PyMOL CGO cylinders between C-alpha atoms (Angstrom):
from pymol import cmd
from pymol.cgo import CYLINDER

trace = [
    CYLINDER, 191.77, 142.95, 3.43, 189.20, 142.02, 0.96, 0.3, 1, 1, 1, 1, 1, 1,
    CYLINDER, 189.20, 142.02, 0.96, 186.39, 139.87, 2.19, 0.3, 1, 1, 1, 1, 1, 1,
    CYLINDER, 186.39, 139.87, 2.19, 183.67, 138.42, 0.01, 0.3, 1, 1, 1, 1, 1, 1,
    CYLINDER, 183.67, 138.42, 0.01, 185.75, 138.95, -2.76, 0.3, 1, 1, 1, 1, 1, 1,
    CYLINDER, 185.75, 138.95, -2.76, 184.58, 135.50, -4.15, 0.3, 1, 1, 1, 1, 1, 1,
    CYLINDER, 184.58, 135.50, -4.15, 181.31, 135.71, -3.12, 0.3, 1, 1, 1, 1, 1, 1,
    CYLINDER, 181.31, 135.71, -3.12, 180.09, 135.19, -6.78, 0.3, 1, 1, 1, 1, 1, 1,
    CYLINDER, 180.09, 135.19, -6.78, 182.09, 131.82, -7.09, 0.3, 1, 1, 1, 1, 1, 1,
    CYLINDER, 182.09, 131.82, -7.09, 180.81, 130.82, -3.77, 0.3, 1, 1, 1, 1, 1, 1,
    CYLINDER, 180.81, 130.82, -3.77, 177.28, 131.21, -4.61, 0.3, 1, 1, 1, 1, 1, 1,
    CYLINDER, 177.28, 131.21, -4.61, 177.95, 129.50, -8.05, 0.3, 1, 1, 1, 1, 1, 1,
    CYLINDER, 177.95, 129.50, -8.05, 179.55, 126.42, -6.24, 0.3, 1, 1, 1, 1, 1, 1,
    CYLINDER, 179.55, 126.42, -6.24, 176.54, 126.33, -4.18, 0.3, 1, 1, 1, 1, 1, 1,
    CYLINDER, 176.54, 126.33, -4.18, 173.90, 126.33, -6.76, 0.3, 1, 1, 1, 1, 1, 1,
    CYLINDER, 173.90, 126.33, -6.76, 175.61, 123.50, -8.70, 0.3, 1, 1, 1, 1, 1, 1,
    CYLINDER, 175.61, 123.50, -8.70, 175.69, 121.34, -5.58, 0.3, 1, 1, 1, 1, 1, 1,
    CYLINDER, 175.69, 121.34, -5.58, 172.24, 121.96, -5.06, 0.3, 1, 1, 1, 1, 1, 1,
    CYLINDER, 172.24, 121.96, -5.06, 171.58, 121.11, -8.95, 0.3, 1, 1, 1, 1, 1, 1,
    CYLINDER, 171.58, 121.11, -8.95, 173.36, 118.12, -8.65, 0.3, 1, 1, 1, 1, 1, 1,
    CYLINDER, 173.36, 118.12, -8.65, 171.65, 116.61, -5.05, 0.3, 1, 1, 1, 1, 1, 1,
    CYLINDER, 171.65, 116.61, -5.05, 168.08, 117.79, -6.40, 0.3, 1, 1, 1, 1, 1, 1,
    CYLINDER, 168.08, 117.79, -6.40, 168.85, 115.79, -10.07, 0.3, 1, 1, 1, 1, 1, 1,
    CYLINDER, 168.85, 115.79, -10.07, 169.50, 112.51, -7.52, 0.3, 1, 1, 1, 1, 1, 1,
    CYLINDER, 169.50, 112.51, -7.52, 166.81, 113.31, -5.34, 0.3, 1, 1, 1, 1, 1, 1,
    CYLINDER, 166.81, 113.31, -5.34, 164.21, 113.91, -8.30, 0.3, 1, 1, 1, 1, 1, 1,
    CYLINDER, 164.21, 113.91, -8.30, 165.27, 110.87, -10.21, 0.3, 1, 1, 1, 1, 1, 1,
    CYLINDER, 165.27, 110.87, -10.21, 165.29, 108.94, -7.39, 0.3, 1, 1, 1, 1, 1, 1,
    CYLINDER, 165.29, 108.94, -7.39, 161.69, 109.73, -5.70, 0.3, 1, 1, 1, 1, 1, 1,
    CYLINDER, 161.69, 109.73, -5.70, 160.07, 111.73, -8.57, 0.3, 1, 1, 1, 1, 1, 1,
    CYLINDER, 160.07, 111.73, -8.57, 158.37, 114.10, -5.98, 0.3, 1, 1, 1, 1, 1, 1,
    CYLINDER, 158.37, 114.10, -5.98, 159.05, 117.87, -6.40, 0.3, 1, 1, 1, 1, 1, 1,
    CYLINDER, 159.05, 117.87, -6.40, 158.52, 118.67, -2.75, 0.3, 1, 1, 1, 1, 1, 1,
    CYLINDER, 158.52, 118.67, -2.75, 161.07, 116.52, -1.53, 0.3, 1, 1, 1, 1, 1, 1,
    CYLINDER, 161.07, 116.52, -1.53, 163.65, 117.90, -4.26, 0.3, 1, 1, 1, 1, 1, 1,
    CYLINDER, 163.65, 117.90, -4.26, 162.81, 121.12, -3.19, 0.3, 1, 1, 1, 1, 1, 1,
    CYLINDER, 162.81, 121.12, -3.19, 163.88, 120.43, 0.35, 0.3, 1, 1, 1, 1, 1, 1,
    CYLINDER, 163.88, 120.43, 0.35, 166.71, 118.46, -0.61, 0.3, 1, 1, 1, 1, 1, 1,
    CYLINDER, 166.71, 118.46, -0.61, 168.25, 121.36, -2.92, 0.3, 1, 1, 1, 1, 1, 1,
    CYLINDER, 168.25, 121.36, -2.92, 167.60, 124.15, -0.02, 0.3, 1, 1, 1, 1, 1, 1,
    CYLINDER, 167.60, 124.15, -0.02, 169.07, 122.16, 2.38, 0.3, 1, 1, 1, 1, 1, 1,
    CYLINDER, 169.07, 122.16, 2.38, 172.41, 121.28, 0.09, 0.3, 1, 1, 1, 1, 1, 1,
    CYLINDER, 172.41, 121.28, 0.09, 172.68, 125.15, -0.89, 0.3, 1, 1, 1, 1, 1, 1,
    CYLINDER, 172.68, 125.15, -0.89, 172.65, 126.22, 2.64, 0.3, 1, 1, 1, 1, 1, 1,
    CYLINDER, 172.65, 126.22, 2.64, 174.78, 123.41, 4.08, 0.3, 1, 1, 1, 1, 1, 1,
    CYLINDER, 174.78, 123.41, 4.08, 177.21, 124.12, 1.11, 0.3, 1, 1, 1, 1, 1, 1,
    CYLINDER, 177.21, 124.12, 1.11, 177.52, 128.00, 1.78, 0.3, 1, 1, 1, 1, 1, 1,
    CYLINDER, 177.52, 128.00, 1.78, 178.12, 127.63, 5.37, 0.3, 1, 1, 1, 1, 1, 1,
    CYLINDER, 178.12, 127.63, 5.37, 180.78, 125.24, 4.72, 0.3, 1, 1, 1, 1, 1, 1,
    CYLINDER, 180.78, 125.24, 4.72, 182.59, 127.50, 1.93, 0.3, 1, 1, 1, 1, 1, 1,
    CYLINDER, 182.59, 127.50, 1.93, 182.27, 130.21, 4.34, 0.3, 1, 1, 1, 1, 1, 1,
    CYLINDER, 182.27, 130.21, 4.34, 183.73, 128.44, 7.38, 0.3, 1, 1, 1, 1, 1, 1,
    CYLINDER, 183.73, 128.44, 7.38, 186.36, 127.21, 5.40, 0.3, 1, 1, 1, 1, 1, 1,
    CYLINDER, 186.36, 127.21, 5.40, 187.04, 130.72, 3.90, 0.3, 1, 1, 1, 1, 1, 1,
    CYLINDER, 187.04, 130.72, 3.90, 187.66, 132.15, 7.49, 0.3, 1, 1, 1, 1, 1, 1,
    CYLINDER, 187.66, 132.15, 7.49, 189.89, 129.46, 8.40, 0.3, 1, 1, 1, 1, 1, 1,
    CYLINDER, 189.89, 129.46, 8.40, 192.06, 130.37, 5.61, 0.3, 1, 1, 1, 1, 1, 1,
    CYLINDER, 192.06, 130.37, 5.61, 194.80, 132.91, 6.69, 0.3, 1, 1, 1, 1, 1, 1,
    CYLINDER, 194.80, 132.91, 6.69, 195.46, 135.46, 3.84, 0.3, 1, 1, 1, 1, 1, 1,
    CYLINDER, 195.46, 135.46, 3.84, 199.04, 136.26, 3.16, 0.3, 1, 1, 1, 1, 1, 1,
    CYLINDER, 199.04, 136.26, 3.16, 199.51, 139.96, 2.78, 0.3, 1, 1, 1, 1, 1, 1,
    CYLINDER, 199.51, 139.96, 2.78, 203.20, 140.01, 2.57, 0.3, 1, 1, 1, 1, 1, 1,
    CYLINDER, 203.20, 140.01, 2.57, 204.78, 141.30, -0.94, 0.3, 1, 1, 1, 1, 1, 1,
    CYLINDER, 204.78, 141.30, -0.94, 205.72, 138.82, -3.27, 0.3, 1, 1, 1, 1, 1, 1,
    CYLINDER, 205.72, 138.82, -3.27, 208.95, 139.83, -4.09, 0.3, 1, 1, 1, 1, 1, 1,
    CYLINDER, 208.95, 139.83, -4.09, 210.56, 139.67, -0.94, 0.3, 1, 1, 1, 1, 1, 1,
    CYLINDER, 210.56, 139.67, -0.94, 211.99, 136.51, 0.61, 0.3, 1, 1, 1, 1, 1, 1,
    CYLINDER, 211.99, 136.51, 0.61, 209.81, 134.88, 3.49, 0.3, 1, 1, 1, 1, 1, 1,
    CYLINDER, 209.81, 134.88, 3.49, 212.99, 133.92, 5.47, 0.3, 1, 1, 1, 1, 1, 1,
    CYLINDER, 212.99, 133.92, 5.47, 215.46, 135.86, 6.48, 0.3, 1, 1, 1, 1, 1, 1,
]
cmd.load_cgo(trace, "trace")
């Protein structure tokens, strides 16, 4: 079973979420320190959520050419 196969996509998703939240906070406050704090919080929380969801999904190792019901 390949674990962390989508690590790059998880990081890209988290970076996009962090950039989006940073843009919203920066245009709302114009304070760079607050913007960086919220961007880092968003990055960490989104990584944790995506990794938790990945652990909850059961990967199916069955042959796709065989029927599941017999």
